[in-house]
N, C-alpha and C positions, 0 to 999 in steps of 0.2 A: 614673486612670480605666481602664476595660477597653477592649480593642480592639473596635471596633464595625464593622458592615457585614457583608456576606455572606462566608462562608468560601470558600476555594478549592474548586472543584468536584472530585469524585473523577474520576480518569481512567477511560476505558473502552477500554483497549488490550488486545486479546487477544494472548496470547503463543504462540510456536511450540510445537507439541507435542513432548514428550520422546519418546525412543525407548522403545517398549513391549517388555516381556519376554514378553508374551502373543502367541503366534503367530496367534491369531484376531483380534487387534486390528489395525486398519488402519495403526497407527503402528509396528508391528513391523518393517516393511521400511525404516523410516527409517534403519536401521543402514547402508543402502547409500550414504548421503550423506556425502561427505568434504569438501564445500566450503561456503562461507558467502557470503551476499549482501554486497555492498559499495557502493562509491561510484557505480557505474553505475545500480544499482537506485534509489539515493537520488536521482540526477539525474532518472531517469525518473519517479519519484514526484513530484518537483517539477514536471515538465512537465504531468502529469495534474492535479495540485492547482491549478496556475496556470490551466490551460485551463478547469477547472470554474468558478473564480472569475471569469475573463474572461467566459465565456458567461452565467453566472447573474446577474452584476451588470450585464450589458448589456441592450439593448432587447428581446432575445428570451428572456431568462431567465424561467423559469416557477416557480422555487422561492421560498418565502417568504424575505424578506430576513433575518429573525431566524435562520432555519435556516442560511443561508449564513454569517452572522456567527458562529454557533456551530460552524462547520466548521473545526476547528483543525488546523494542520499536524502538531503532535505526535501527536495521536490518529490522523490519517490515515496518517502514516508508519509508526507502530507496527502498525496493523492491516493495512497493505499487506504487511508482512513476514509476518504470520500468514497472510493470504490466499494469497500466492504460494507459501508453503511447503505449504499444503493442496492447491493446484492441482497442484504437482509430484508430491505423493504420489498424488493421484487419477489423474493421467495416466500416471505412469511408475514408481511405487513408488520414487521418488528415484534411478532408475538413469539414468546419463548417456547411454548408448547404447541405450536401450530402443527396440524396434521391434516392431510387431504381427506381423511375418513373414507378411503377407498380400500376395499378388501384386496390384500396382496401388495398394496403400495406401502412401503415402510418409511417413506419420507417423513421426517420429523424435525421439529425445532426451528431455530432462527434461520438456518441455511438449508433446511430440508435434506439433511444427510439421510441416506438409506443405509440399511445394514451392510450390504456389500461395500459401499463406499468407505465405511469406517474400518471394517474388519479385514478387507483385502487390499486397500490402497492408501487411505489417508494417513493412518498411523505409520505405515511402512515408509511413505514418502517423507514424513516428518523426520523419522530416524535417519533416512538416507541424506537428507539435507543437513542434518546436524553433524553426521559423520564427515561430510565433505567440508563443512565449515570448520570443524575442529582440525581436520587434516591440514588446513591452511593457516594454522595459528602462528607459525613462524615465517610465513611468506606472504601474508595478506598485504595488499597494496592500498588499504584504506584503514581507518580507525573506528571500528564500531564502538559506540558509547558504552562505557562500563566494562569493556573486554580488552584489556591491554594485550600487546603482542606476547605470544607464548602461552596465553591463557585460553582455556576451552570454555565453551558455553555448556552449562549443565542441562541434562535432559529434564524437561518440565515434569512435575509430578503427575499431571493428568495423562501425559503420554506413557509414562511408566505404568500407571494404573490401568490404562486401556490395554496396553500390551499384555499385562499380566492377566487381565480378564479374558482377552481373546485367546491367549495360549492355553489357559485352563478350561476353555469351553464354557466360561461363565458369563460371557458378554450378554447383557440384556439391554437392548437398544434404547428403550424409553428410560429405564433407570439410569443407565450410564450417560446418556445425553443430558438428562436432567441434573447430573452431577457437575456438568460443565457450566461455568458462568459465561457471560457474554464475551469477555476477553478471551477466554480459552477456546470457545467455539470459533471465534473469528480467526484465531491463530491457526487452528487445525484446518479451517476452510481455506485460508490463504495458501498454505502449503499444498493442499489438495488441488488447487488450481494450477500450480507450477509442476506439471508432470511431463513425462517424456514427449508427449504430443503437443505440448504448448509451444508458443513462439516467443522467444525472448524479445524479439522486435516489438511485439504487441505489449509486453510488460513495460518495456522502455517507453513506448508511446503513452501507455496508461499513466506512467510515472510523470508525464507532462500534463495530465488531465485530458488526454485525447478520448473523446466520446466513442468514436468508431472503433478504436482498438479495445476500449473497455467492454463494449458490447460483444466484440468478437471473442474476448476471453470468457465472458459470461456464457455465451452460446456454446462454444467449443469445449472449454475447460471445466465448466461447472456441470454441464449436462453429460458430457463424455459419451455421447451416443451418435451413431451415424445419422446425419441429417440435422443434428442439433436440436433446438427447441421446436415444439409443435406450433401450429398456427395461433392457437389461443395464447400461448406464452409470448410469442412474438408480438401479438397485438398489445398485450399488457406492457411489454418492454418498450415498444416504439410509439404507440398511438394513444392508448387510454389515458386521459388526463395529461397528455404531454409525454407520457412514458417515464422510464427511469434512466439513470445515468445522465441526468441533466447537468448543464453548466450552472454553477452557483457562485462563480468568482469573477472579480474584476482584477485583471493582472495588476499587481502592485507596482508603483513607480520605484525607481532606484532611489537610494538615500539622497544622492546628489540632486536628482530632479525634484524630490520633495522639498529640499532646502531652498532650491532656486524658486520654487513656486511660492515661497513666502515673501516675495517682493512686497515692499521696496527694500527689504534687507539684503537683497541680492548683492549689491556692491559691498556692503559690510562683510558679507560672507567671503567674498573674493579676497578682500583685504586680510581678514583673519586667517583664511586658508593659506595665503601666501606667507604670512608671518610664521605660521605653524610649520610649513614645509621648510622654511629657512632656519628654523630653530633646531635645537639639539634633538628634537623628536622626529625630525624629517626622515632620517635613515630608517628608523623603526617603522614609520608609516609606509615608506616605500617597500620595505620587506613584506609587510602585510599585503600591500597591493599586489606585489608579485606573486605571493603565495596563493591568493584567491583569483589571480588572473584579471585584476581590475586595470 
């Protein structure tokens, strides 16, 4: 018999842009970047993902249950990597010590954090997300990688250090931002985006690689000011060289579709699949299919 039931759905993970050789292309300046995101951004992504599930599955959640059920960790994590890469390009041309050089403007670094953004909001938001995540250690309805049920996520060293510097009145914007590597900066910036005035629905859509939602998050949640970004920023975002938050992916085919595309082995596959499903492994395969909703 042939394998029945729905095939695995194709993924919708946008990938990070490659460095362009065209000087008019916005990704030409990505040659400035020599660092990669890592474990801290992954942890920050877990915090945001868990916070969305917590709120939307709670009494105040406003999103459709089916939409939240379809909100997968794998897609969200992949598209966060794309989103943050685009944000850094938009803000700083991927330059670690970028500064506008304007008197009174304290924007600095990969994501152009200002002094107030760090000292009054970003660090506090990180701590709040971490507290809510750890409060769910025994009730969480998904399995974060590397954090078993009942275990808490530790406070990252750079958050502890920033909090200590802020509380003691010793925070130095340039010095302390330069202490953060690319991974740590992106982790802090992602949490900074997910604040009380953000929209979970936009983050869920961004988690599918949605460009419109991604730009909305950038304008509303990164700039955090009435009216959002100015005309010059919007032109850079949407027009110049094609703008940022561009699509860089081709939706991948399901595993089954890929195998069937290898014709003329199609018939051979059907025969082997039938034999496997009828074998002693069939029950285990069906359990896996049911678990993943295939």
